[in-house]
C-alpha positions in Angstrom: 102.7 -50.4 -162.6 103.4 -47.7 -159.9 100.8 -45.6 -161.5 98.2 -48.4 -161.4 99.0 -49.1 -157.8 98.8 -45.5 -157.0 95.3 -45.3 -158.6 94.2 -48.2 -156.6 95.5 -46.8 -153.4 93.6 -43.5 -154.1 90.4 -45.2 -155.0 90.7 -47.3 -151.8 91.3 -44.3 -149.7 88.4 -42.4 -151.1 86.0 -45.3 -150.5 87.2 -45.5 -146.9 86.8 -41.8 -146.3 83.3 -42.0 -147.9 82.3 -44.8 -145.7 83.6 -43.2 -142.4 81.8 -39.9 -143.2 78.6 -41.7 -144.0 78.8 -43.7 -140.8 79.6 -40.4 -138.6 76.6 -38.8 -140.2 74.2 -41.7 -139.3 75.6 -42.0 -135.7 75.2 -38.3 -135.2 71.6 -38.2 -136.5 70.6 -41.0 -134.2 72.4 -39.3 -131.2 70.5 -36.1 -131.9 67.1 -37.9 -132.2 67.6 -39.5 -128.8 68.8 -36.4 -126.9 66.1 -34.2 -128.4 63.2 -36.4 -127.2 62.7 -37.4 -123.7 61.2 -40.8 -124.7 62.1 -43.1 -127.4 59.9 -42.6 -130.4 57.7 -45.3 -131.8 59.3 -45.9 -135.2 57.8 -47.9 -138.0 59.0 -51.4 -138.3 62.2 -51.8 -140.4 64.1 -55.0 -141.7 67.7 -55.7 -140.2 70.1 -53.2 -141.8 73.7 -53.5 -142.7 76.3 -50.9 -141.7 76.7 -48.0 -144.1 74.3 -49.4 -146.9 71.2 -49.9 -144.8 68.8 -51.9 -146.7 70.0 -51.5 -150.2 70.9 -55.3 -150.3 67.3 -55.9 -150.0 66.2 -54.0 -153.0 66.1 -55.8 -156.3 66.0 -54.5 -159.9 62.1 -54.1 -159.9 61.9 -51.6 -157.0 58.1 -51.4 -156.5 58.0 -55.1 -156.3 60.9 -55.3 -154.0 59.2 -52.9 -151.6 55.9 -54.7 -152.0 57.6 -58.1 -151.0 59.3 -56.4 -147.9 55.9 -54.9 -146.9 54.3 -58.3 -146.7 57.0 -59.3 -144.0 57.1 -55.9 -142.2 53.7 -54.3 -142.7 52.0 -51.6 -144.7 54.1 -48.8 -143.2 57.7 -49.5 -142.7 60.9 -47.5 -142.6 63.8 -48.4 -145.0 67.4 -46.8 -144.9 68.9 -46.7 -148.3 72.5 -45.8 -147.6 72.1 -42.5 -145.5 68.7 -41.7 -146.6 65.6 -42.8 -144.5 62.3 -43.2 -146.4 58.8 -44.5 -145.3 57.1 -46.7 -147.5 53.3 -47.0 -147.5 51.8 -50.1 -149.1 48.0 -50.3 -148.5 45.0 -48.1 -148.9 44.3 -47.6 -145.3 47.7 -46.1 -144.5 47.7 -44.1 -147.7 44.5 -42.6 -146.5 46.4 -41.1 -143.6 48.8 -39.7 -145.9 46.4 -38.5 -148.6 43.5 -37.5 -146.4 43.8 -37.2 -142.6 47.3 -35.5 -142.8 46.9 -34.2 -146.3 48.3 -30.6 -145.6 51.2 -31.9 -143.7 52.1 -34.3 -146.7 51.5 -31.7 -149.3 55.2 -31.3 -149.9 57.6 -33.3 -152.2 61.5 -33.5 -151.6 64.0 -32.3 -154.1 67.0 -34.6 -155.3 70.4 -33.6 -155.9 72.3 -30.3 -155.4 70.8 -27.2 -156.6 74.3 -25.9 -157.6 74.0 -27.5 -161.0 70.4 -26.7 -161.8 69.4 -23.3 -163.2 65.7 -24.2 -162.7 65.9 -24.5 -158.9 63.1 -22.6 -157.3 61.0 -22.8 -160.5 59.7 -26.4 -160.6 55.9 -26.8 -160.2 56.0 -30.6 -159.4 58.4 -30.2 -156.4 57.5 -26.7 -155.4 56.5 -26.2 -151.8 52.9 -26.1 -151.0 52.4 -22.4 -151.1 51.2 -19.4 -153.3 53.4 -20.4 -156.3 52.3 -24.1 -156.3 48.7 -23.2 -155.8 48.8 -20.5 -158.6 50.3 -23.0 -161.1 47.9 -25.8 -160.1 45.1 -23.5 -160.7 46.4 -22.5 -164.2 46.6 -26.2 -164.9 43.2 -27.1 -163.9 41.4 -24.1 -165.4 43.5 -23.4 -168.6 46.6 -25.4 -169.5 45.2 -28.9 -169.0 41.5 -28.0 -168.9 38.9 -30.1 -170.7 38.2 -27.2 -173.0 42.0 -26.9 -173.9 42.3 -30.6 -174.7 39.3 -30.2 -176.9 41.0 -27.4 -178.9 43.9 -29.9 -179.9 41.6 -32.9 -180.9 42.8 -32.4 -184.5 46.4 -32.8 -183.4 45.8 -36.0 -181.6 43.7 -37.3 -184.6 46.6 -36.3 -187.0 49.2 -37.9 -184.9 47.3 -41.2 -184.5 46.7 -41.3 -188.2 50.4 -40.8 -188.8 51.0 -43.7 -186.6 48.4 -45.9 -188.5 50.0 -44.9 -191.9 53.4 -46.1 -190.8 52.0 -49.3 -189.5 50.0 -49.8 -192.8 53.4 -49.4 -194.5 54.9 -52.0 -192.3 51.8 -54.5 -193.0 52.3 -54.0 -196.8 55.9 -54.9 -196.6 55.4 -57.6 -194.1 57.9 -56.0 -191.7 58.2 -56.2 -188.0 57.9 -52.8 -186.3 59.3 -51.7 -182.8 55.7 -50.7 -181.4 57.5 -49.2 -178.3 59.4 -46.6 -180.4 56.4 -45.7 -182.4 54.3 -45.2 -179.3 57.0 -43.1 -177.8 57.1 -41.0 -180.9 53.4 -40.6 -180.9 53.1 -39.3 -177.3 56.2 -36.9 -177.7 54.7 -35.4 -181.0 51.3 -34.9 -179.4 52.9 -33.3 -176.3 55.2 -31.0 -178.4 52.5 -29.8 -180.6 50.0 -29.5 -177.7 52.3 -27.6 -175.5 54.4 -25.5 -178.1 52.9 -26.0 -181.5 56.0 -27.6 -182.9 57.3 -30.9 -184.1 60.4 -29.5 -185.8 62.6 -30.3 -182.7 60.4 -33.1 -181.3 63.0 -35.8 -181.9 65.9 -33.7 -180.6 63.8 -32.7 -177.5 62.8 -36.4 -176.8 66.6 -37.5 -176.8 67.3 -34.7 -174.4 64.3 -35.6 -172.2 65.5 -39.2 -172.1 68.9 -38.0 -171.2 67.4 -36.1 -168.1 65.3 -39.1 -167.2 68.3 -41.5 -167.2 70.6 -39.0 -165.4 67.9 -38.0 -163.0 67.5 -41.6 -161.8 71.2 -42.0 -161.2 71.1 -38.6 -159.4 68.2 -39.7 -157.2 70.1 -43.0 -156.3 73.2 -40.7 -155.2 70.7 -39.7 -152.4 72.0 -42.7 -150.4 75.1 -40.7 -149.7 73.2 -38.3 -147.6 74.9 -34.9 -147.1 77.6 -36.1 -149.4 75.2 -36.0 -152.3 75.5 -32.3 -152.6 79.3 -32.8 -153.7 78.0 -34.6 -157.0 80.9 -37.2 -156.6 79.8 -39.3 -159.6 79.3 -36.2 -161.9 75.6 -36.8 -162.6 74.4 -33.3 -161.6 76.9 -31.7 -163.9 75.8 -34.0 -166.8 72.0 -33.2 -166.1 72.9 -29.5 -166.0 74.6 -29.8 -169.4 71.4 -31.6 -171.0 69.1 -29.1 -169.4 71.3 -26.4 -170.8 70.7 -27.7 -174.3 66.8 -28.0 -173.6 67.0 -24.5 -172.2 68.2 -23.1 -175.5 65.7 -24.9 -177.5 62.8 -23.7 -175.2 64.0 -20.2 -175.3 63.9 -20.2 -179.1 60.5 -21.5 -179.3 59.4 -19.0 -176.7 60.8 -16.1 -178.7 58.9 -17.3 -181.7 55.8 -17.5 -179.9 56.1 -14.1 -178.5 56.6 -12.5 -182.1 53.4 -14.5 -183.3 51.3 -13.7 -180.2 50.6 -10.0 -181.0 49.6 -10.9 -184.5 47.2 -13.8 -183.8 43.6 -13.5 -185.3 40.6 -14.2 -183.2 40.4 -17.6 -184.7 44.0 -18.3 -183.8 43.4 -17.0 -180.2 41.0 -19.9 -179.9 43.7 -22.3 -180.5 46.4 -21.0 -178.1 48.7 -23.7 -176.9 50.2 -24.0 -173.5 53.2 -21.7 -174.3 50.8 -19.0 -175.5 48.8 -19.1 -172.3 51.6 -19.0 -170.0 53.4 -16.1 -172.0 50.2 -14.1 -171.6 50.3 -14.7 -167.9 53.9 -14.0 -167.7 53.4 -10.5 -169.5 50.3 -9.8 -167.3 51.3 -7.0 -164.8 48.1 -7.9 -162.9 48.7 -11.6 -162.5 48.3 -13.0 -159.1 51.9 -14.3 -159.2 54.6 -12.6 -161.3 56.0 -15.6 -163.2 59.7 -15.6 -164.3 61.1 -16.8 -167.7 62.8 -19.7 -165.9 59.3 -20.7 -164.3 57.9 -21.1 -167.8 60.8 -23.2 -169.1 60.9 -25.3 -166.0 57.2 -26.0 -166.4 57.6 -27.3 -170.1 60.6 -29.5 -169.1 58.4 -31.0 -166.5 55.5 -31.5 -168.9 57.8 -33.4 -171.3 59.6 -35.4 -168.4 56.4 -36.4 -166.8 54.2 -36.9 -170.0 56.2 -38.6 -172.6 57.4 -41.8 -171.1 54.6 -42.3 -168.7 51.9 -42.3 -171.3 54.0 -44.3 -173.9 55.0 -47.1 -171.3 51.2 -47.3 -170.3 50.3 -47.6 -174.1 53.1 -50.4 -174.4 51.6 -52.3 -171.5 48.0 -52.0 -172.9 49.1 -53.5 -176.2 51.2 -56.2 -174.6 48.3 -57.3 -172.3 45.7 -57.2 -175.1 47.8 -59.2 -177.6 48.5 -61.7 -174.8 44.7 -62.1 -174.0 42.8 -62.9 -177.3 39.5 -62.9 -175.4 40.1 -59.3 -174.4 41.0 -58.4 -177.9 38.0 -60.0 -179.4 35.6 -58.4 -177.1 37.1 -54.9 -177.5 36.7 -55.5 -181.3 33.2 -56.7 -181.1 32.3 -53.6 -179.0 33.8 -51.2 -181.5 32.2 -53.0 -184.5 28.9 -52.7 -182.8 29.3 -49.2 -181.8 31.4 -47.5 -184.3 31.1 -49.9 -187.3 33.8 -50.9 -189.9 33.5 -48.0 -192.3 35.1 -45.3 -190.3 38.0 -44.8 -187.9 37.1 -44.7 -184.1 37.0 -41.2 -182.7 37.6 -39.6 -179.2 33.8 -38.7 -179.1 33.2 -42.6 -179.4 34.7 -43.4 -176.1 31.9 -42.7 -173.8 29.9 -45.4 -175.7 32.8 -48.0 -175.3 32.7 -49.1 -171.6 34.9 -52.2 -172.3 37.6 -50.1 -173.8 37.5 -47.9 -170.7 37.7 -51.0 -168.5 40.7 -52.2 -170.3 42.5 -49.0 -169.9 41.6 -48.9 -166.1 42.9 -52.5 -165.7 46.3 -51.6 -167.5 46.8 -48.7 -165.1 45.9 -50.7 -162.2 48.2 -53.5 -163.1 51.0 -51.3 -164.6 50.8 -47.8 -163.1 52.9 -45.3 -165.1 54.1 -43.7 -161.7 54.5 -46.7 -159.3 55.2 -44.3 -156.6 53.7 -41.2 -155.2 56.5 -39.1 -153.4 55.7 -37.0 -150.5 57.5 -35.3 -147.5 56.1 -34.4 -144.2 56.3 -30.8 -143.0 55.8 -31.5 -139.4 55.8 -34.3 -136.8 52.8 -36.5 -136.9 51.5 -40.0 -136.1 50.8 -42.4 -139.0 49.3 -45.8 -138.4 50.3 -45.5 -134.6 53.8 -44.7 -135.3 55.7 -41.4 -134.9 56.9 -39.7 -138.1 59.2 -36.7 -137.9 59.0 -33.6 -140.1 60.9 -33.6 -143.4 60.6 -37.5 -143.6 60.5 -38.8 -147.2 57.4 -40.9 -147.9 56.9 -43.2 -150.8 53.3 -44.3 -151.3 53.7 -47.6 -153.3 50.8 -47.3 -155.8 52.1 -50.5 -157.5 51.6 -52.5 -154.2 48.3 -50.8 -153.2 46.5 -51.8 -156.6 47.8 -55.3 -156.3 46.7 -55.8 -152.7 45.0 -59.3 -152.6 42.9 -58.1 -149.6 41.1 -55.6 -152.1 41.6 -57.2 -155.5 40.8 -60.7 -156.2 43.4 -62.5 -158.4 45.4 -59.1 -158.2 48.2 -60.4 -160.6 45.9 -61.3 -163.3 44.7 -59.0 -166.2 40.8 -58.8 -165.8 39.2 -55.7 -167.5 35.8 -57.1 -166.4 36.4 -56.3 -162.8 35.8 -52.6 -163.8 32.4 -53.2 -165.4 28.9 -52.6 -164.0 29.1 -51.9 -160.2 32.8 -51.5 -160.0 33.4 -48.9 -162.5 35.9 -46.9 -160.4 36.6 -43.2 -161.2 40.2 -42.1 -161.9 40.4 -39.1 -159.4 41.9 -41.1 -156.4 38.7 -40.8 -154.1 38.8 -44.6 -153.6 42.4 -45.0 -152.3 42.6 -48.7 -153.4 42.6 -47.3 -157.0 45.0 -44.4 -157.4 46.8 -44.6 -160.8 47.2 -40.8 -160.9 47.7 -40.2 -157.1 45.1 -38.5 -154.9 44.4 -35.1 -153.1 46.1 -31.9 -154.0 49.2 -33.4 -155.4 47.5 -35.7 -157.7 48.5 -35.7 -161.3 47.0 -32.8 -163.2 47.6 -34.4 -166.5 45.4 -37.4 -166.0 42.7 -36.4 -168.5 45.4 -35.9 -171.2 47.0 -39.2 -170.6 43.5 -41.1 -170.7 42.4 -39.3 -173.9 45.6 -40.4 -175.6 45.4 -43.9 -174.3 41.7 -44.6 -175.3 41.9 -43.1 -178.9 45.3 -44.8 -179.7 44.3 -48.2 -178.2 40.9 -48.1 -180.0 42.6 -47.4 -183.4 45.4 -50.0 -183.2 42.8 -52.7 -182.4 40.2 -51.7 -185.0 42.8 -51.5 -187.7 45.1 -54.5 -187.1 45.8 -57.9 -186.0 49.1 -58.4 -184.3 51.7 -61.2 -184.5 54.4 -61.1 -182.0 57.9 -61.3 -183.5 59.7 -64.6 -182.4 56.9 -66.1 -180.4 53.1 -66.3 -179.8 53.1 -64.0 -176.7 54.7 -60.7 -175.7 57.4 -61.0 -173.0 56.0 -59.3 -170.2 58.9 -59.4 -167.9 59.0 -55.9 -165.9 62.0 -53.7 -166.4 64.4 -52.5 -163.8 64.3 -49.2 -162.0 61.3 -47.1 -160.7 59.1 -46.8 -163.8 58.6 -50.6 -164.3 58.1 -50.6 -168.1 58.5 -53.6 -170.4 62.0 -55.0 -170.0 62.2 -55.8 -173.8 60.9 -53.7 -176.6 57.5 -54.4 -178.1 58.3 -55.8 -181.5 55.3 -57.0 -183.6 54.0 -57.6 -187.1 50.9 -55.5 -187.9 48.5 -57.3 -190.0 46.0 -55.0 -191.7 42.3 -55.7 -190.7 40.6 -52.6 -191.9 42.4 -50.0 -194.1 40.5 -46.8 -192.7 43.5 -44.5 -192.8 41.9 -42.3 -195.8 38.3 -42.5 -194.2 
């Protein structure tokens, strides 16, 4: 009993010290702000806050929707304090334009989360790198080589094979009248495509994915630890050390794959040179003494970690939402199928080269990404003080552009909560590059997602094949449960479990 009492006392005292430190930090920050400026700054509107926790009590499980609801009360630019961390939330296209265009260079930065003490890749990440020589060099590599149209074309056979592998497994389920977890199968598909495209390997794909999932889950917890402000660097909950352990395992796998590539690179034939994967390209840059930027080995491994973290779940979640919405809207499914039967026929499997002739398929994908963006937030950080929407924004301010809210804005989108692919046909066939800031599924500006073409290519061909070859029956009901999951990513709350019913057996065609 004495031990239990002592533990409770220790825990209580620890919490008290934590609360006092956080309150002192907030009070000091406020005092410095007032002293350093002769006049009181015009700060963005903010809901009433509670001591210590700030606005955390106002944030529900579906975070983008919570911020959207708060924006309806406090405006398209508001300031929230999540514990000790202050964040600006942008919720409409007009204000997003000031971040993405008017002050683009000032917001060409992304904040980092967690302590660098437990991350061996600190300083090597591309996604969070400061806007400078290294970031510009890596972005140029992505656009011109790693994720270019020609590089995607070299790996068409990989995507075709993985889609056919998926269809084969679904045909087997159909023959046995078994339900399948389509969520798992789509995640496996995207992970295999990424591993083969980036590193020409599938031997470690499943193990890599488990580690990637661990990084994502622990990373989300680590980012929530930012509410502790300066105390976050002490890694009080141990998430930083756990992430470091998972990244250490990934590092060993990546190092092994890199060594294998280095051995093979010098023996490649001219034909094999034409099929260089991302790792081959980066290793050549790494070994080039005349390269504009001298890459370190850690830079390469950090890049592949980011590719896996950013690409696997986002594309898989988008595919899951696409199938859920199509199954729940029979009219959309029938129109998709009619378009494919008309343009492709029923004697061969749809190909990537057919997509330009399938406008309704492209409209469906656009509507999926409008209603269910894979990255509901675009994260930025200001470099210097500026004015946004008439309010004063200090340098180093974290800014979240709520893409989820922008693409459901009723002032821009009629019936914004409804799934209506027709809105993207004819005169409203919006492009995906973020020029129209009311539609930004892949962000906008210099920091826009460089992998957009890859994601769209996988989505179009996979959805087309699944609709062409199968009818779908939902396990345990007539419709898919489209309840949104908790957290930042807003995937389906429940797995997408269905019975595939063979419509056309085109696997061997």
